N, C-alpha and C positions, 0 to 999 in steps of 0.2 A: 300258842299259835305256832303252826308250822310254814316255815319262809323257807326259800330260797334266794340266793345272791346273786345278783348280774353286774359284772365290771367290764369295762372296755375303754380302751386308748387308742387313739389315733396318732399320726406323726404330727398332725396340726394341733389335737389338743394337748398332747404332752408336752409340745413346744410354748403353749400357752399358758397353761394353769398348773404344770407339772403333777396333774392326778393320774400317778404311776399306778399300775395295776397293784402293787404292793400295798400302795397307800389305801386305795378304795378297798382291797379286802381287808386290811387293819380296821377301816374305820366300820366295816359294815360288822365285822365280828364283834368289835366293841359294842355298837349300836343294839346288835341282837342279845348279846347279854345284859346289857342294861335294860333293856325292854323285857326280858325273861322270853325272848321267842327262840323256838328250836331250827337252828339253821341248818336243813337238809343236805343242800349242796351248793357250790358256788360255778356259774357258768361265766365264761368269759371270752371276749374277742380283743385280739391285740392288733394293732396297726392297721385298723379299717375304720371308713368313715361311718359316721352316724346316719349318715343320709343316702347311704348305698340302699339300692330297691332293684329286685328283678324285675324289669317292666312287663317281661312277658309272662312271667307266673302271678304279677302283682303280689310278691311277697319281699320281706326283709331279707336282703341277700347278705346274711352275717351266719358263719357256722354255728358258733358259741349261742346266738338266739335260737337257731333252728333245732339245736340240741335240748335248748331250756323247754321249747314248747313239745318237743318229743316226750321230755320228762313229765311235762304237766299233763299230758293226755293219759297217763299212766299212774299220777300220784295226786293224792289231796294236798293241796298247798293253799295258805291264806294270800300271802304277799308274795310280792317279788321284791325285795330290798336293794335299793342302789343308792349310790351317794348322790345324784341329782339326775334328774330326767332326761339331762342331754346326754348320759350314757347310753339311755335307750332308745332317743332318736336325735335328729339334728335337722329335721325339715317336717313341716305339716304332712306329708303325706305318709312319711313312716310313722308320724305320731298317729295318724289314723289308723294304718295297719298293725301297731301295736296295741292300739287299745281293742282293734276288734279280735284280734288273738286272746289277749288276757282276758276280755269278757267273755269268750267263747268257753272259758275254764273256770269262770265265776271267781277270778283272782283280782287283786287290787294291787297298787304300788305304795311301797312305804320310800319316801324320797328323805334321805336324812338331813338335806339341805333345804328340803321344801316340806318341811312336816305336816301343812294343810293340804296336800296334795292327794286327789283321790281320783280316779278315773269316773267314779260315779257321782261325785259332787256335784251338785247343782247351785250353790250358794254364790250368787253374783260378786261377791267380793273376792272370794276365793278365786274365782273366774278369772276376776281383772287382774289379781295379784299374779298368780300364774303364768297367765298370758303375757304380762309385760315383762317378767322374769324370761319366759320363753323368747319372747321377740329381741333382748337385749341379747340374749344367748347367740340367737340366731345372726343377729347382726355383725357379732364379733368374728363368727366364722367365718361370715361371707366377706369381712375385712381382710382377714388372715389368707383365705383361699384367692384373693385377687392379687396381694403382694406376692405369694408362692407361685401363682400361675404365669407371672410375668417372666420369672427366672425360668421355669419350666418349658416355656414356650419357646423361649431363645435356646434352650438345650437341645429341643426337638428339633427346631429348624436347622441347627447344626448337624442334625444326625447322631445326637448322644443319648445316652439314657437319662432321663429327667427324674430319676429319683422313685420313691414309694417301695411299694413291698416287691421282694424279689420273686418273680414268677418262679412256678414249679418248674424244674429242669435246669435251671440255671443257680449260681451263685456268686458272690461278690468275694474277692479276694481282699484279704487284711489290707487298709491302706489305698484301697484302689477303687476307683468307680465305675470300672467296665465289667460288663458281666461275662462269666466263662459258663461252659455246659458243665451240668453235673449228670454225669455218663449215665448213673443209676435211674435219676428222677426223668432222664431225657427218655430213657426207654417207656417208661410210664406215659409221658406226653405222647411219645409216637402210637403206642397202643390204642390211646383213646382217640386217636384220628383213623388208626385203621381200623377200629371197631365201628365208628361211624359210618365209614365207607362200607364197610362189610354188610354191616345191618342199619340202613339209612331210616328204616321204619320204627327202630327201637326208640323208647322214650329215654328221656335223662336218668330215670330211676333205674331202667334196665343195663343201661351202659355202667353205670355205677355198681350194679350187683356184681357184672361179670367182672369188672375190675378188681373187684374185693376178694371174688371167688379165686381170681388168678394170684391173688397175694400182693397187687399193688397196694400201696398207701399215700396218703397225702405228705405233704412236706412236714407237717406236725406228727406225722406217724399213725394218724387216725384213719378209719374206713371213708371211702368217697360217699357222698352224698350227690344229688342231683345239681346243688349249687355249686360244687367244685367243678364237677364235669362240664357244665355251662361255662364256666369262667375260663376253662382251658378251651372249649371249642371257639369260644368269642375272640380268643388271640391269637386266630390263624395267623393274621399279618405279623405279630410280634414274634412267634415261632418261624416264621419265614424270613427272619431276619430285618424286619422293619419294626420301627418305633412309632407308635401313635399316642398322641396327646392332642385332645380336641380334634380338631379339624386338619390337625397337621400329620401328615405321614412321612416320615424320612425314613433312609438307609440307617438302620442304628449300629452300633459300634458293639455288636455282639453276633455271636455266630447263630446260623440259622439251624434249628432241630428238624425241621419238615423239607 
């Protein structure tokens, strides 16, 4: 059996269950060896929610996941192996989107902690068990989000940076909570908005292609895709020196790039 692995951790997930990327990777490799599977590649998303969706394109808004789909479109694969289905999705809408994409390539899921799970299985007992496990997992996520949200709301109201992944164009100095501009990355951010203004009818893919041609790279040093370009364009308020959390828009304690 030819398989690929998928691992993901968000700030909330890591705090809750300790499923580090390294732990997930080790578990997947050990599982594949025990099952006699050929592990072709491993895809990962670090520090991003499993409930994140690009509502405009109606697709999963995760770079690693999108890279995995691109791989599936050119390679024959039997299963996507993951520690738990919560690594692939954290909401019902994302679950539907993941199922849709994997079925498109005739691929099933092998969940190490849910050995009976299959996106094709119709057995009522398995449906009930898997459904209850996912509901419990979702409840825990919502409970933690509520607790973290209270603290972040308060910080945003005071004009502070409320945490989360550091946006392209900024960095966090060791031992400090405030953001400072990363000059090299800031030029890339400025270029995104310049291109959008210069070519307003270009698609996100066209913008990404131009950035790559000019030698710009993401925070991880990878090529841009439409997902990263949209993420930058959606943060105009942030890059203008404001911080938004939920419905709160406040003057942030960080310098504006735009």
